[in-house]
Phi, psi and omega in degrees: 000219184094213185232136179258359178192167175297321178300320179295318178301312180299319180297314180297317180294323179295336178269014173092006182272065181203156179215141176238128178232126173258144180226159175210145179220149176237119182296149181221169181139180183268353180201176180298148173286146197270131177303139178083007179237167182250146169232154179264111185291342182296339182270357176270153179290158180139214177235118002293167181295157180290145175211139183249048175054069181288164178135168179292140184304131175072000183267126183302137178232144179235090184288154177222170180292337169254120185272258182280090183071253179256009178281125180297146175276194178277003178274163178288137172292138182224018172117355178084185182282134185235000181307138014274000172294165171242141184258146183221149174280126182247332177217149174213142179209158178202153179204160182230146180264348181256133180299330182281354178267359178234150358285156177209161175234129178252137174249118171280127184229160171251113179280110189264324182203151172209161178236109183277168167070030177279118181284132180257006177251028182224144174258011176282137177295126180263123182262119181288148181256101181255340188223154171218146163285158182211161170240153181239143181218128174274339184275350181242036173093029178060040188261144160264139176245128184218181188270315189257158181267104181270002177259172178208180181290344180253351178203111175270003182251127181234133179268133185219162165237155185246147169225166180204157174278342182223272183224128178286159173303150179304132181104344178253157176211173182264006185256311188278161169272133178243169186234112174282135175245114187299131173251313172221184181295341182231011178225148180213155166256166189236133175239162181265354181205164175299315182301317179293323179298316180292323183281347181081030177260116190240158175291132179264101179292140174250353177204171182263001185071185178225154181088195180258126183254145180227137171252140180232125179293136185215150174301135176266356175234144181066080187308136176063018178079009181303129177073003177281147177235168180230135173236143175261115191240125180293139181240008172215173178243132174227148182252011184242005182275092184249356177278169176245099184291160179232128178284130180270115180256021180293136179299139177076310186263352184250222181265126182223148176228164174260123184277184186297340181262001179090008181269148177277127184226165171249150179300152198281003181199160171297138184233124173261132172275149185291145174279136183247127173266182186289345183254011181249120179293141184258314185302136180087351182283135166284108197287344176263005176271113183205155177275357179280173180297146177061028172254143184224141175207150357276350185242157174288145183286127177283163176296154181305131178090346180281144180244000180184173181229121184277321176195159174270135180262310180217162172219137179210142171254134174278334170231133188248163170296155178271342179261170184280072183268142181228144181221165170245136172271117190246120174266126186217161176247121174295135181250308183203157180232139181218131178272149169245117190254320188232141180303132175064016175241125186288134163276130187225147175224125171262115187266012174256308185256319184285309177231080189295097181222329177045061179305138181282138174247113186283154170308133178084357184304136178257093188271137178207184182231144165252144184236130173255126185265134176274342173212172179298117184270122184297145174298151184066028174276135180267132175231134184226164178184191182204158168227143173243130176236159176213156181217157180187000000 
């Protein structure tokens, strides 16, 4: 679908197939945000509301624009589900009211998956929880029963694929992506689409299958992790982290991810996490974004030849923070970039005529922003903006 001409785009928009969303955020912390580093705007107060990547520690989460049923998540609203049409970003803009918040560069991203609760004050290898075995029952409310809680306060819907040693329950297969809808911390019902998950339409099992069944959390957007990147984002504030941690990329015992082809890889370079003093706010910081050597932002460097990351397998620091620091590993897809140059003057991009690209916004996309500061951005600085989408 989409648009085959400007006339077609105008016609679709004239028929109501368009959405406008304005957003605003106010930076917070105990001191100015640091020039040359990145922060995650989703953790600041405003609209959408702040959220610090909730969920059970190390357990994969797949946020969507609709969180708990019809409750919005921390992502930007972009018009709802439009399938079989396809939705596209047509305009984006942003501006700041504080002189100390400019210049800055904002990256609009789609948060596809994250792993909360990664401790940064430990040198123990942390194993991410991407899979569980499960049992299925038609006699107990069409439920799957599993070990870990893949839902959270911002998203009770989790995208998964199934495998089995023998035969899956009727209605499931090993090919399609399915949607778990959280019922309790260890039980879920299953839908065949986002729309069905939100509406409460579930697969009616007629048998439990045979053999051992496994569910694996997977991106429901950007198949196989193609074009996805990962950032490690602090989700709490500590005033005692004065060491400079080092990410361990050693095979097997260090930090490993699954690439777009399903191979186990290590990140492509030594990575130093920034050292934090008592006057530097930690929460919302991309901790590997630094102007020092071996610092990277906004994403960690993939291994040579890799084009995406399907899931994180393990995380380990060879040197850890001294304070009780916690982070989320966030897998995201870059959508668009916009600079803010002058106070109270909007940076704007028209993605139809000015930069004809029309980035696709998938059903369920959890849109947010990462911000790179050109100077120390004062706390309580207001940043605002908008996105326009259209579909056809």
